[in-house]
Biopython code that builds the backbone (N, CA, C, O; Angstrom):
import numpy as np
from Bio.PDB.StructureBuilder import StructureBuilder

atoms = [
    (1, "UNK", "N", (-7.876, -12.452, -14.461)),
    (1, "UNK", "CA", (-6.830, -11.737, -13.739)),
    (1, "UNK", "C", (-7.215, -11.633, -12.263)),
    (1, "UNK", "O", (-8.348, -11.289, -11.925)),
    (2, "UNK", "N", (-6.267, -11.930, -11.407)),
    (2, "UNK", "CA", (-6.543, -11.876, -9.978)),
    (2, "UNK", "C", (-6.538, -10.441, -9.468)),
    (2, "UNK", "O", (-5.848, -9.571, -10.000)),
    (3, "UNK", "N", (-7.319, -10.223, -8.433)),
    (3, "UNK", "CA", (-7.342, -8.914, -7.786)),
    (3, "UNK", "C", (-6.079, -8.785, -6.942)),
    (3, "UNK", "O", (-5.788, -9.663, -6.130)),
    (4, "UNK", "N", (-5.335, -7.715, -7.122)),
    (4, "UNK", "CA", (-4.077, -7.536, -6.401)),
    (4, "UNK", "C", (-4.321, -6.858, -5.066)),
    (4, "UNK", "O", (-4.006, -7.426, -4.021)),
    (5, "UNK", "N", (-4.876, -5.655, -5.081)),
    (5, "UNK", "CA", (-5.133, -4.910, -3.845)),
    (5, "UNK", "C", (-6.529, -5.266, -3.349)),
    (5, "UNK", "O", (-7.517, -5.072, -4.056)),
    (6, "UNK", "N", (-6.601, -5.789, -2.123)),
    (6, "UNK", "CA", (-7.890, -6.159, -1.544)),
    (6, "UNK", "C", (-8.500, -4.982, -0.797)),
    (6, "UNK", "O", (-9.654, -4.624, -1.034)),
    (7, "UNK", "N", (-7.722, -4.374, 0.114)),
    (7, "UNK", "CA", (-8.224, -3.219, 0.868)),
    (7, "UNK", "C", (-7.061, -2.491, 1.536)),
    (7, "UNK", "O", (-6.001, -3.080, 1.747)),
    (8, "UNK", "N", (-7.253, -1.205, 1.872)),
    (8, "UNK", "CA", (-6.229, -0.484, 2.636)),
    (8, "UNK", "C", (-6.362, -0.819, 4.123)),
    (8, "UNK", "O", (-7.437, -1.197, 4.588)),
    (9, "UNK", "N", (-5.274, -0.678, 4.854)),
    (9, "UNK", "CA", (-5.285, -0.862, 6.304)),
    (9, "UNK", "C", (-5.610, 0.482, 6.929)),
    (9, "UNK", "O", (-5.025, 1.501, 6.561)),
    (10, "UNK", "N", (-6.559, 0.488, 7.889)),
    (10, "UNK", "CA", (-7.054, 1.751, 8.452)),
    (10, "UNK", "C", (-6.688, 1.931, 9.923)),
    (10, "UNK", "O", (-7.407, 2.609, 10.657)),
    (11, "UNK", "N", (-5.604, 1.345, 10.353)),
    (11, "UNK", "CA", (-5.211, 1.462, 11.758)),
    (11, "UNK", "C", (-4.479, 2.782, 12.018)),
    (11, "UNK", "O", (-4.085, 3.481, 11.084)),
    (12, "UNK", "N", (-4.307, 3.108, 13.289)),
    (12, "UNK", "CA", (-3.568, 4.312, 13.666)),
    (12, "UNK", "C", (-2.121, 4.241, 13.187)),
    (12, "UNK", "O", (-1.564, 5.227, 12.705)),
    (13, "UNK", "N", (-1.528, 3.069, 13.326)),
    (13, "UNK", "CA", (-0.143, 2.893, 12.907)),
    (13, "UNK", "C", (0.003, 3.133, 11.403)),
    (13, "UNK", "O", (0.981, 3.741, 10.967)),
    (14, "UNK", "N", (-0.948, 2.668, 10.618)),
    (14, "UNK", "CA", (-0.896, 2.869, 9.166)),
    (14, "UNK", "C", (-0.973, 4.357, 8.821)),
    (14, "UNK", "O", (-0.275, 4.823, 7.920)),
    (15, "UNK", "N", (-1.821, 5.104, 9.536)),
    (15, "UNK", "CA", (-1.942, 6.543, 9.293)),
    (15, "UNK", "C", (-0.652, 7.259, 9.699)),
    (15, "UNK", "O", (-0.207, 8.174, 9.006)),
    (16, "UNK", "N", (-0.054, 6.848, 10.814)),
    (16, "UNK", "CA", (1.222, 7.456, 11.227)),
    (16, "UNK", "C", (2.311, 7.191, 10.203)),
    (16, "UNK", "O", (3.145, 8.061, 9.949)),
    (17, "UNK", "N", (2.317, 5.986, 9.602)),
    (17, "UNK", "CA", (3.311, 5.669, 8.574)),
    (17, "UNK", "C", (3.093, 6.528, 7.330)),
    (17, "UNK", "O", (4.055, 6.897, 6.657)),
    (18, "UNK", "N", (1.827, 6.850, 7.018)),
    (18, "UNK", "CA", (1.548, 7.754, 5.893)),
    (18, "UNK", "C", (2.133, 9.127, 6.164)),
    (18, "UNK", "O", (2.745, 9.735, 5.286)),
    (19, "UNK", "N", (1.943, 9.614, 7.388)),
    (19, "UNK", "CA", (2.406, 10.957, 7.738)),
    (19, "UNK", "C", (3.927, 11.033, 7.822)),
    (19, "UNK", "O", (4.534, 11.933, 7.241)),
    (20, "UNK", "N", (4.544, 10.102, 8.538)),
    (20, "UNK", "CA", (5.968, 10.202, 8.844)),
    (20, "UNK", "C", (6.874, 9.620, 7.758)),
    (20, "UNK", "O", (7.940, 10.169, 7.481)),
    (21, "UNK", "N", (6.450, 8.501, 7.136)),
    (21, "UNK", "CA", (7.343, 7.783, 6.225)),
    (21, "UNK", "C", (6.858, 7.756, 4.784)),
    (21, "UNK", "O", (7.526, 7.178, 3.927)),
    (22, "UNK", "N", (5.707, 8.370, 4.494)),
    (22, "UNK", "CA", (5.127, 8.394, 3.144)),
    (22, "UNK", "C", (4.883, 6.979, 2.619)),
    (22, "UNK", "O", (5.201, 6.669, 1.470)),
    (23, "UNK", "N", (4.310, 6.116, 3.485)),
    (23, "UNK", "CA", (4.046, 4.722, 3.135)),
    (23, "UNK", "C", (2.555, 4.425, 3.166)),
    (23, "UNK", "O", (1.829, 4.894, 4.042)),
    (24, "UNK", "N", (2.115, 3.635, 2.192)),
    (24, "UNK", "CA", (0.760, 3.096, 2.190)),
    (24, "UNK", "C", (0.812, 1.680, 2.726)),
    (24, "UNK", "O", (1.763, 0.950, 2.449)),
    (25, "UNK", "N", (-0.190, 1.279, 3.486)),
    (25, "UNK", "CA", (-0.287, -0.079, 3.987)),
    (25, "UNK", "C", (-1.541, -0.698, 3.399)),
    (25, "UNK", "O", (-2.649, -0.201, 3.600)),
    (26, "UNK", "N", (-1.352, -1.796, 2.665)),
    (26, "UNK", "CA", (-2.453, -2.429, 1.954)),
    (26, "UNK", "C", (-2.483, -3.924, 2.226)),
    (26, "UNK", "O", (-1.441, -4.549, 2.421)),
    (27, "UNK", "N", (-3.685, -4.496, 2.238)),
    (27, "UNK", "CA", (-3.836, -5.945, 2.250)),
    (27, "UNK", "C", (-3.939, -6.365, 0.794)),
    (27, "UNK", "O", (-4.765, -5.839, 0.048)),
    (28, "UNK", "N", (-3.096, -7.316, 0.386)),
    (28, "UNK", "CA", (-3.034, -7.737, -1.009)),
    (28, "UNK", "C", (-3.265, -9.241, -1.117)),
    (28, "UNK", "O", (-3.270, -9.958, -0.117)),
    (29, "UNK", "N", (-3.452, -9.695, -2.336)),
    (29, "UNK", "CA", (-3.618, -11.121, -2.605)),
    (29, "UNK", "C", (-2.354, -11.870, -2.203)),
    (29, "UNK", "O", (-1.246, -11.393, -2.449)),
    (30, "UNK", "N", (-2.511, -13.037, -1.587)),
    (30, "UNK", "CA", (-1.363, -13.779, -1.066)),
    (30, "UNK", "C", (-0.400, -14.249, -2.161)),
    (30, "UNK", "O", (0.792, -14.416, -1.899)),
    (31, "UNK", "N", (-0.894, -14.461, -3.366)),
    (31, "UNK", "CA", (-0.045, -14.963, -4.451)),
    (31, "UNK", "C", (0.649, -13.851, -5.225)),
    (31, "UNK", "O", (1.381, -14.130, -6.175)),
    (32, "UNK", "N", (0.438, -12.618, -4.846)),
    (32, "UNK", "CA", (0.976, -11.476, -5.573)),
    (32, "UNK", "C", (2.440, -11.230, -5.212)),
    (32, "UNK", "O", (2.813, -11.270, -4.040)),
    (33, "UNK", "N", (3.261, -10.977, -6.228)),
    (33, "UNK", "CA", (4.676, -10.667, -5.989)),
    (33, "UNK", "C", (4.851, -9.165, -5.731)),
    (33, "UNK", "O", (3.942, -8.369, -5.964)),
    (34, "UNK", "N", (6.028, -8.804, -5.250)),
    (34, "UNK", "CA", (6.320, -7.389, -4.982)),
    (34, "UNK", "C", (6.277, -6.568, -6.266)),
    (34, "UNK", "O", (5.791, -5.437, -6.264)),
    (35, "UNK", "N", (6.778, -7.126, -7.354)),
    (35, "UNK", "CA", (6.749, -6.406, -8.635)),
    (35, "UNK", "C", (5.317, -6.161, -9.097)),
    (35, "UNK", "O", (5.010, -5.081, -9.601)),
    (36, "UNK", "N", (4.441, -7.142, -8.935)),
    (36, "UNK", "CA", (3.041, -6.969, -9.310)),
    (36, "UNK", "C", (2.367, -5.906, -8.452)),
    (36, "UNK", "O", (1.575, -5.106, -8.953)),
    (37, "UNK", "N", (2.683, -5.899, -7.157)),
    (37, "UNK", "CA", (2.122, -4.885, -6.251)),
    (37, "UNK", "C", (2.582, -3.502, -6.694)),
    (37, "UNK", "O", (1.779, -2.572, -6.767)),
    (38, "UNK", "N", (3.874, -3.364, -6.989)),
    (38, "UNK", "CA", (4.430, -2.080, -7.411)),
    (38, "UNK", "C", (3.744, -1.577, -8.678)),
    (38, "UNK", "O", (3.319, -0.423, -8.731)),
    (39, "UNK", "N", (3.632, -2.420, -9.687)),
    (39, "UNK", "CA", (3.009, -2.023, -10.951)),
    (39, "UNK", "C", (1.544, -1.652, -10.763)),
    (39, "UNK", "O", (1.062, -0.692, -11.365)),
    (40, "UNK", "N", (0.834, -2.409, -9.932)),
    (40, "UNK", "CA", (-0.584, -2.141, -9.707)),
    (40, "UNK", "C", (-0.791, -0.814, -8.991)),
    (40, "UNK", "O", (-1.650, -0.028, -9.390)),
    (41, "UNK", "N", (-0.013, -0.550, -7.931)),
    (41, "UNK", "CA", (-0.153, 0.706, -7.184)),
    (41, "UNK", "C", (0.201, 1.889, -8.078)),
    (41, "UNK", "O", (-0.480, 2.914, -8.043)),
    (42, "UNK", "N", (1.253, 1.759, -8.875)),
    (42, "UNK", "CA", (1.638, 2.849, -9.776)),
    (42, "UNK", "C", (0.548, 3.142, -10.798)),
    (42, "UNK", "O", (0.292, 4.304, -11.113)),
    (43, "UNK", "N", (-0.097, 2.103, -11.318)),
    (43, "UNK", "CA", (-1.135, 2.336, -12.327)),
    (43, "UNK", "C", (-2.449, 2.801, -11.702)),
    (43, "UNK", "O", (-3.144, 3.630, -12.290)),
    (44, "UNK", "N", (-2.805, 2.286, -10.525)),
    (44, "UNK", "CA", (-4.063, 2.672, -9.881)),
    (44, "UNK", "C", (-4.051, 4.119, -9.403)),
    (44, "UNK", "O", (-5.020, 4.850, -9.608)),
    (45, "UNK", "N", (-2.967, 4.530, -8.770)),
    (45, "UNK", "CA", (-2.912, 5.838, -8.122)),
    (45, "UNK", "C", (-2.065, 6.863, -8.856)),
    (45, "UNK", "O", (-1.970, 8.008, -8.414)),
    (46, "UNK", "N", (-1.444, 6.478, -9.972)),
    (46, "UNK", "CA", (-0.605, 7.387, -10.775)),
    (46, "UNK", "C", (0.505, 8.007, -9.925)),
    (46, "UNK", "O", (0.696, 9.224, -9.921)),
    (47, "UNK", "N", (1.237, 7.144, -9.203)),
    (47, "UNK", "CA", (2.347, 7.574, -8.351)),
    (47, "UNK", "C", (3.597, 6.776, -8.711)),
    (47, "UNK", "O", (3.528, 5.806, -9.466)),
    (48, "UNK", "N", (4.736, 7.191, -8.165)),
    (48, "UNK", "CA", (5.980, 6.448, -8.332)),
    (48, "UNK", "C", (6.291, 5.732, -7.033)),
    (48, "UNK", "O", (6.361, 6.355, -5.973)),
    (49, "UNK", "N", (6.479, 4.418, -7.117)),
    (49, "UNK", "CA", (6.764, 3.590, -5.951)),
    (49, "UNK", "C", (8.268, 3.367, -5.863)),
    (49, "UNK", "O", (8.913, 3.001, -6.845)),
    (50, "UNK", "N", (8.817, 3.593, -4.667)),
    (50, "UNK", "CA", (10.248, 3.390, -4.448)),
    (50, "UNK", "C", (10.534, 1.967, -3.990)),
    (50, "UNK", "O", (11.460, 1.323, -4.483)),
    (51, "UNK", "N", (9.724, 1.472, -3.032)),
    (51, "UNK", "CA", (10.002, 0.172, -2.429)),
    (51, "UNK", "C", (8.704, -0.487, -1.992)),
    (51, "UNK", "O", (7.727, 0.189, -1.673)),
    (52, "UNK", "N", (8.706, -1.830, -1.982)),
    (52, "UNK", "CA", (7.571, -2.608, -1.477)),
    (52, "UNK", "C", (8.116, -3.667, -0.529)),
    (52, "UNK", "O", (8.978, -4.464, -0.899)),
    (53, "UNK", "N", (7.602, -3.667, 0.703)),
    (53, "UNK", "CA", (7.909, -4.719, 1.665)),
    (53, "UNK", "C", (6.610, -5.460, 1.959)),
    (53, "UNK", "O", (5.542, -4.851, 2.019)),
    (54, "UNK", "N", (6.704, -6.785, 2.143)),
    (54, "UNK", "CA", (5.500, -7.562, 2.424)),
    (54, "UNK", "C", (5.663, -8.347, 3.720)),
    (54, "UNK", "O", (6.771, -8.614, 4.185)),
    (55, "UNK", "N", (4.513, -8.702, 4.278)),
    (55, "UNK", "CA", (4.469, -9.430, 5.540)),
    (55, "UNK", "C", (3.261, -10.351, 5.511)),
    (55, "UNK", "O", (2.154, -9.909, 5.201)),
    (56, "UNK", "N", (3.458, -11.631, 5.829)),
    (56, "UNK", "CA", (2.342, -12.556, 5.954)),
    (56, "UNK", "C", (1.869, -12.517, 7.405)),
    (56, "UNK", "O", (2.640, -12.782, 8.327)),
    (57, "UNK", "N", (0.590, -12.185, 7.596)),
    (57, "UNK", "CA", (0.053, -12.024, 8.946)),
    (57, "UNK", "C", (-0.460, -13.350, 9.486)),
    (57, "UNK", "O", (-0.576, -14.332, 8.752)),
    (58, "UNK", "N", (-0.763, -13.365, 10.766)),
    (58, "UNK", "CA", (-1.312, -14.567, 11.390)),
    (58, "UNK", "C", (-2.768, -14.797, 11.006)),
    (58, "UNK", "O", (-3.319, -15.867, 11.263)),
    (59, "UNK", "N", (-3.396, -13.790, 10.390)),
    (59, "UNK", "CA", (-4.778, -13.930, 9.915)),
    (59, "UNK", "C", (-4.824, -14.488, 8.495)),
    (59, "UNK", "O", (-5.857, -14.420, 7.830)),
    (60, "UNK", "N", (-3.701, -15.039, 8.034)),
    (60, "UNK", "CA", (-3.585, -15.621, 6.703)),
    (60, "UNK", "C", (-3.805, -14.580, 5.610)),
    (60, "UNK", "O", (-4.424, -14.866, 4.585)),
    (61, "UNK", "N", (-3.295, -13.374, 5.834)),
    (61, "UNK", "CA", (-3.362, -12.290, 4.873)),
    (61, "UNK", "C", (-1.945, -11.833, 4.552)),
    (61, "UNK", "O", (-1.014, -12.097, 5.313)),
    (62, "UNK", "N", (-1.786, -11.159, 3.440)),
    (62, "UNK", "CA", (-0.496, -10.585, 3.066)),
    (62, "UNK", "C", (-0.632, -9.067, 3.124)),
    (62, "UNK", "O", (-1.503, -8.483, 2.479)),
    (63, "UNK", "N", (0.240, -8.441, 3.903)),
    (63, "UNK", "CA", (0.232, -6.995, 4.085)),
    (63, "UNK", "C", (1.418, -6.411, 3.319)),
    (63, "UNK", "O", (2.543, -6.896, 3.433)),
    (64, "UNK", "N", (1.150, -5.367, 2.539)),
    (64, "UNK", "CA", (2.201, -4.713, 1.761)),
    (64, "UNK", "C", (2.410, -3.300, 2.274)),
    (64, "UNK", "O", (1.453, -2.547, 2.455)),
    (65, "UNK", "N", (3.667, -2.943, 2.507)),
    (65, "UNK", "CA", (4.056, -1.596, 2.900)),
    (65, "UNK", "C", (4.715, -0.967, 1.674)),
    (65, "UNK", "O", (5.817, -1.352, 1.284)),
    (66, "UNK", "N", (4.030, 0.001, 1.074)),
    (66, "UNK", "CA", (4.464, 0.591, -0.189)),
    (66, "UNK", "C", (5.009, 1.990, 0.078)),
    (66, "UNK", "O", (4.267, 2.881, 0.491)),
    (67, "UNK", "N", (6.317, 2.182, -0.162)),
    (67, "UNK", "CA", (6.957, 3.481, 0.023)),
    (67, "UNK", "C", (6.850, 4.276, -1.278)),
    (67, "UNK", "O", (7.269, 3.814, -2.340)),
    (68, "UNK", "N", (6.288, 5.468, -1.176)),
    (68, "UNK", "CA", (6.113, 6.334, -2.340)),
    (68, "UNK", "C", (7.269, 7.315, -2.456)),
    (68, "UNK", "O", (7.956, 7.602, -1.475)),
    (69, "UNK", "N", (7.474, 7.820, -3.652)),
    (69, "UNK", "CA", (8.527, 8.812, -3.870)),
    (69, "UNK", "C", (8.143, 10.118, -3.177)),
    (69, "UNK", "O", (6.962, 10.354, -2.924)),
    (70, "UNK", "N", (9.123, 10.972, -2.865)),
    (70, "UNK", "CA", (8.837, 12.220, -2.131)),
    (70, "UNK", "C", (7.876, 13.166, -2.851)),
    (70, "UNK", "O", (7.179, 13.941, -2.197)),
    (71, "UNK", "N", (7.823, 13.118, -4.183)),
    (71, "UNK", "CA", (6.913, 14.026, -4.893)),
    (71, "UNK", "C", (5.450, 13.588, -4.819)),
    (71, "UNK", "O", (4.559, 14.352, -5.189)),
    (72, "UNK", "N", (5.195, 12.368, -4.344)),
    (72, "UNK", "CA", (3.829, 11.884, -4.140)),
    (72, "UNK", "C", (3.532, 11.846, -2.649)),
    (72, "UNK", "O", (4.405, 11.506, -1.850)),
    (73, "UNK", "N", (2.305, 12.192, -2.269)),
    (73, "UNK", "CA", (1.932, 12.250, -0.862)),
    (73, "UNK", "C", (0.991, 11.098, -0.515)),
    (73, "UNK", "O", (-0.099, 10.989, -1.076)),
    (74, "UNK", "N", (1.416, 10.243, 0.407)),
    (74, "UNK", "CA", (0.602, 9.098, 0.816)),
    (74, "UNK", "C", (-0.682, 9.551, 1.510)),
    (74, "UNK", "O", (-1.695, 8.858, 1.429)),
    (75, "UNK", "N", (-0.662, 10.692, 2.186)),
    (75, "UNK", "CA", (-1.861, 11.197, 2.855)),
    (75, "UNK", "C", (-2.968, 11.539, 1.860)),
    (75, "UNK", "O", (-4.147, 11.332, 2.148)),
    (76, "UNK", "N", (-2.593, 12.059, 0.695)),
    (76, "UNK", "CA", (-3.582, 12.357, -0.333)),
    (76, "UNK", "C", (-4.265, 11.088, -0.828)),
    (76, "UNK", "O", (-5.482, 11.055, -1.009)),
    (77, "UNK", "N", (-3.474, 10.051, -1.043)),
    (77, "UNK", "CA", (-4.031, 8.777, -1.503)),
    (77, "UNK", "C", (-4.865, 8.143, -0.398)),
    (77, "UNK", "O", (-5.923, 7.573, -0.664)),
    (78, "UNK", "N", (-4.393, 8.241, 0.840)),
    (78, "UNK", "CA", (-5.159, 7.737, 1.971)),
    (78, "UNK", "C", (-6.515, 8.428, 2.094)),
    (78, "UNK", "O", (-7.515, 7.787, 2.420)),
    (79, "UNK", "N", (-6.548, 9.721, 1.838)),
    (79, "UNK", "CA", (-7.812, 10.470, 1.884)),
    (79, "UNK", "C", (-8.732, 10.004, 0.754)),
    (79, "UNK", "O", (-9.938, 9.873, 0.958)),
    (80, "UNK", "N", (-8.180, 9.754, -0.426)),
    (80, "UNK", "CA", (-8.989, 9.258, -1.539)),
    (80, "UNK", "C", (-9.558, 7.876, -1.249)),
    (80, "UNK", "O", (-10.667, 7.558, -1.677)),
    (81, "UNK", "N", (-8.802, 7.052, -0.520)),
    (81, "UNK", "CA", (-9.253, 5.701, -0.175)),
    (81, "UNK", "C", (-10.198, 5.684, 1.025)),
    (81, "UNK", "O", (-10.843, 4.669, 1.289)),
    (82, "UNK", "N", (-10.284, 6.783, 1.742)),
    (82, "UNK", "CA", (-11.152, 6.852, 2.910)),
    (82, "UNK", "C", (-10.516, 6.360, 4.187)),
    (82, "UNK", "O", (-11.217, 6.055, 5.152)),
    (83, "UNK", "N", (-9.182, 6.276, 4.207)),
    (83, "UNK", "CA", (-8.466, 5.827, 5.401)),
    (83, "UNK", "C", (-8.468, 6.913, 6.462)),
    (83, "UNK", "O", (-8.641, 6.634, 7.648)),
    (84, "UNK", "N", (-8.273, 8.163, 6.026)),
    (84, "UNK", "CA", (-8.252, 9.281, 6.969)),
    (84, "UNK", "C", (-9.346, 10.272, 6.651)),
    (84, "UNK", "O", (-9.484, 11.283, 7.340)),
]
sb = StructureBuilder()
sb.init_structure("model")
sb.init_model(0)
sb.init_chain("A")
sb.init_seg("    ")
for serial, (resi, resn, name, xyz) in enumerate(atoms, 1):
    if name == "N":
        sb.init_residue(resn, " ", resi, " ")
    sb.init_atom(name, np.array(xyz, "f"), 0.0, 1.0, " ", f" {name:<3s}", serial, name[0])
structure = sb.get_structure()
């Protein structure tokens, strides 16, 4: 089984997105689909995912923006991951 989530993004913009939009920003495996990302994040962090957007970067990485439901707090998960 391939590793889906490689690492969280620790930039200022990613932290602001956690605070303002309740979104996690993760670097994921390039071959991973949005559905696989959603299922993996839900099972890893025990949260409900509303939406997943992806972006292929110029560094040959795939970045996933995962929007969590309002009852889950992205800042709590970010603190557990060591982002903030």
